[in-house]
C-alpha positions in Angstrom: 0.0 0.0 0.0 1.4 3.4 -1.0 1.7 6.1 1.7 -0.7 8.3 -0.2 -3.3 5.5 -0.6 -3.1 4.7 3.1 -3.6 8.3 4.2 -6.6 8.8 1.9 -8.1 5.5 3.0 -7.8 6.4 6.6 -9.4 9.8 5.9 -12.3 8.1 4.1 -12.8 5.8 7.1 -12.9 8.7 9.4 -15.4 10.5 7.1 -17.7 7.5 7.1 -17.7 7.2 10.9 -18.4 10.9 11.2 -21.3 10.5 8.7 -22.5 7.5 10.8 -22.6 9.7 13.9 -24.4 12.4 12.0 -27.0 9.9 10.8 -27.4 8.5 14.4 -28.1 12.0 15.7 -30.6 12.6 12.9 -32.4 9.3 13.6 -32.5 10.0 17.3 -34.1 13.4 16.8 -36.6 12.0 14.3 -37.8 9.4 16.8 -37.9 12.0 19.5 -40.0 14.3 17.3 -42.5 11.5 16.8 -42.6 10.6 20.6 -42.9 14.2 21.7 -44.9 15.5 18.7 -42.2 18.1 18.3 -42.8 19.9 15.0 -39.7 22.1 15.3 -37.4 19.1 15.8 -39.1 17.3 12.9 -38.4 20.3 10.6 -34.8 20.3 11.7 -34.4 16.7 10.7 -35.9 17.3 7.2 -33.8 20.4 6.6 -30.6 18.8 7.9 -30.9 15.9 5.4 -29.2 18.1 2.7 -26.0 18.0 4.7 -26.0 14.2 4.8 -26.8 14.0 1.1 -23.9 16.4 0.3 -21.4 14.3 2.4 -22.7 11.1 0.8 -21.7 12.5 -2.6 -18.4 13.7 -1.4 -17.5 10.3 0.1 -18.5 8.5 -3.1 -16.4 10.8 -5.2 -13.4 10.5 -2.9 -13.7 6.7 -3.1 -13.6 6.8 -6.9 -10.6 9.0 -6.8 -8.9 6.6 -4.4 -9.5 3.6 -6.7 -7.8 5.5 -9.6 -4.5 5.4 -7.7 -3.9 1.9 -9.0 -3.9 0.0 -5.8 -3.5 -3.8 -6.5 -4.0 -5.3 -3.1 -7.4 -7.1 -3.0 -8.1 -6.3 0.7 -7.4 -2.6 0.2 -9.6 -2.4 -2.9 -12.3 -4.2 -1.0 -11.9 -1.8 1.9 -12.7 1.1 -0.5 -15.7 -0.7 -2.0 -17.0 -1.5 1.5 -16.8 2.2 2.3 -18.9 3.0 -0.7 -21.5 0.4 0.3 -21.6 1.5 3.9 -21.9 5.2 2.8 -25.0 4.2 0.7 -26.6 2.3 3.6 -26.1 5.3 5.9 -27.7 7.7 3.4 -30.7 5.4 3.2 -31.1 5.3 7.0 -31.1 9.1 7.0 -33.9 9.1 4.3 -35.9 6.8 6.6 -35.3 9.3 9.5 -36.8 12.0 7.3 -39.8 9.7 6.6 -40.4 9.5 10.4 -40.0 13.3 10.8 -42.5 13.9 8.0 -45.0 11.7 9.8 -44.4 13.9 12.9 -45.2 17.0 10.8 -48.4 15.4 9.5 -49.7 14.0 12.7 -51.6 17.0 14.0 -53.5 16.8 17.3 -54.4 13.3 18.4 -55.4 11.6 21.6 -54.0 8.2 20.8 -51.1 7.0 22.9 -48.1 5.3 21.2 -47.7 1.7 22.4 -45.0 1.1 25.0 -43.6 -1.7 22.7 -43.0 0.9 20.1 -40.7 2.8 22.3 -38.7 -0.3 23.1 -38.4 -1.1 19.4 -37.3 2.5 18.6 -34.7 2.4 21.3 -33.5 -1.0 20.1 -33.0 0.3 16.5 -31.2 3.4 17.8 -28.9 1.1 19.8 -28.2 -1.0 16.8 -27.2 2.1 14.8 -25.0 3.3 17.7 -23.2 0.0 17.9 -22.9 -0.2 14.1 -21.1 3.1 14.1 -18.9 2.0 17.0 -18.0 -1.3 15.2 -17.0 0.8 12.1 -14.9 3.2 14.2 -13.1 0.4 16.1 -13.1 -2.0 13.1 -14.7 -4.5 15.5 -16.2 -7.5 13.8 -17.3 -9.0 17.2 -19.4 -6.0 18.0 -20.8 -6.1 14.5 -21.9 -9.7 15.1 -23.7 -8.6 18.2 -25.6 -6.0 16.2 -26.9 -8.8 13.9 -28.3 -10.7 16.8 -30.8 -7.9 17.4 -32.4 -7.9 13.9 -34.8 -10.8 14.6 -35.9 -9.0 17.8 -36.8 -5.9 15.9 -38.8 -8.0 13.4 -40.7 -9.5 16.2 -41.5 -6.0 17.6 -42.9 -5.0 14.2 -45.2 -8.0 14.1 -46.4 -7.4 17.6 -47.1 -3.7 17.0 -48.8 -4.5 13.7 -51.2 -6.9 15.3 -51.8 -4.6 18.3 -52.6 -1.7 15.9 -55.0 -3.8 13.9 -56.9 -4.9 17.0 -57.1 -1.3 18.4 -58.4 0.0 15.1 -61.1 -2.7 15.1 -62.0 -1.8 18.7 -62.0 1.9 18.0 -59.1 2.7 20.3 -57.0 3.8 17.4 -58.1 5.9 14.5 -57.2 4.7 11.0 -55.0 7.7 10.3 -53.1 7.3 13.6 -52.5 3.6 12.9 -51.4 4.2 9.4 -48.8 6.8 10.5 -47.7 4.5 13.3 -47.0 1.7 10.9 -45.2 4.0 8.6 -42.8 4.8 11.4 -42.5 1.1 12.5 -41.7 0.1 8.9 -39.1 2.8 8.7 -37.5 1.6 11.9 -37.5 -2.0 10.6 -35.7 -0.9 7.4 -33.2 1.0 9.5 -32.3 -2.2 11.4 -31.9 -4.0 8.0 -29.5 -1.3 6.8 -27.5 -1.7 10.1 -27.2 -5.4 9.5 -26.1 -4.8 5.9 -23.3 -2.6 7.2 -22.2 -5.1 9.8 -22.2 -7.9 7.3 -19.9 -5.9 5.1 -17.6 -5.2 8.0 -17.5 -8.8 9.1 -16.7 -10.0 5.6 -14.0 -7.3 5.1 -12.2 -8.0 8.4 -12.6 -11.8 8.6 -13.5 -13.1 5.2 -16.5 -14.8 6.7 -19.9 -14.7 5.1 -23.0 -13.9 7.2 -26.1 -15.7 6.2 -29.6 -14.9 7.3 -31.5 -18.2 7.2 -35.3 -18.6 7.4 -34.9 -19.9 11.0 -32.9 -16.9 12.0 -29.5 -15.4 12.1 -26.5 -17.8 11.6 -22.9 -17.5 12.7 -20.6 -16.2 9.9 -18.9 -19.0 7.9 -15.9 -19.1 5.7 -16.9 -19.0 2.0 -16.6 -22.2 0.0 -13.4 -22.5 -2.0 
C-alpha cells in the first residue's frame, strides 16, 4: 500500500464514521420528534438531510478517486468498496429518518397513545445504529456480530405492534390515520435495522473473510466462503 493511498483510505474511514454519527443524531431526533410530537425538531431533521446528502456524494467521489491510484491489493480495494456500500446504507437510514420526521409533521392533534412496545423497538434500533457506528470506528467484527443478533428482535417487535394496531383500530381505540402513521414509522425503523445489519455484514466480511447468512430460521454465525 502506498503512503498516499493509506492516508486517503484512513481519511475516508474517518469521514464514514463521522457520517454515521451524523445519521445517528438525525435518527434520534426524528424518533424524539414523533414521541414528543415536536414539530420544530421534525423540521430540523428534514432540513438537515441536505448535509447528509452532500457528504454522501463527497465520500463517493473520494472513493472513486482513491481507486484511480492503481492499488493492487485485493483487501485494500475491497476496503474502498466497503466504504462505498456503507456510505450508501447510511444515506438510506437518513432518508428513513426523514420519513419519520415527515410523519411527525403530518400527525396534528391526536389523543391516541403510542404503544410502549414501540418505544422499546425504537430504542433497540437506535442502539443497533449506535453499535454499528462503533463497530465501524473500532473495526470491531465482534461488535458487528452482536448487532446482527438484534435484527430478529426488531422484526418480532414489528409483528407485535402491527397486530396490536389492527386490534385497536377494530375496537375503536386507534383511528385509522393514527394507525397508518404509526405503521409508517414502524416500517421505517425496521428498514433502518436492516441497513444496520447490511453494514455489519460488510464489515465482518472485510475483516474476517466470513460470510454472514440470514436463514429462514434466524441469524446464523458467519462462515468461511466455500473454495
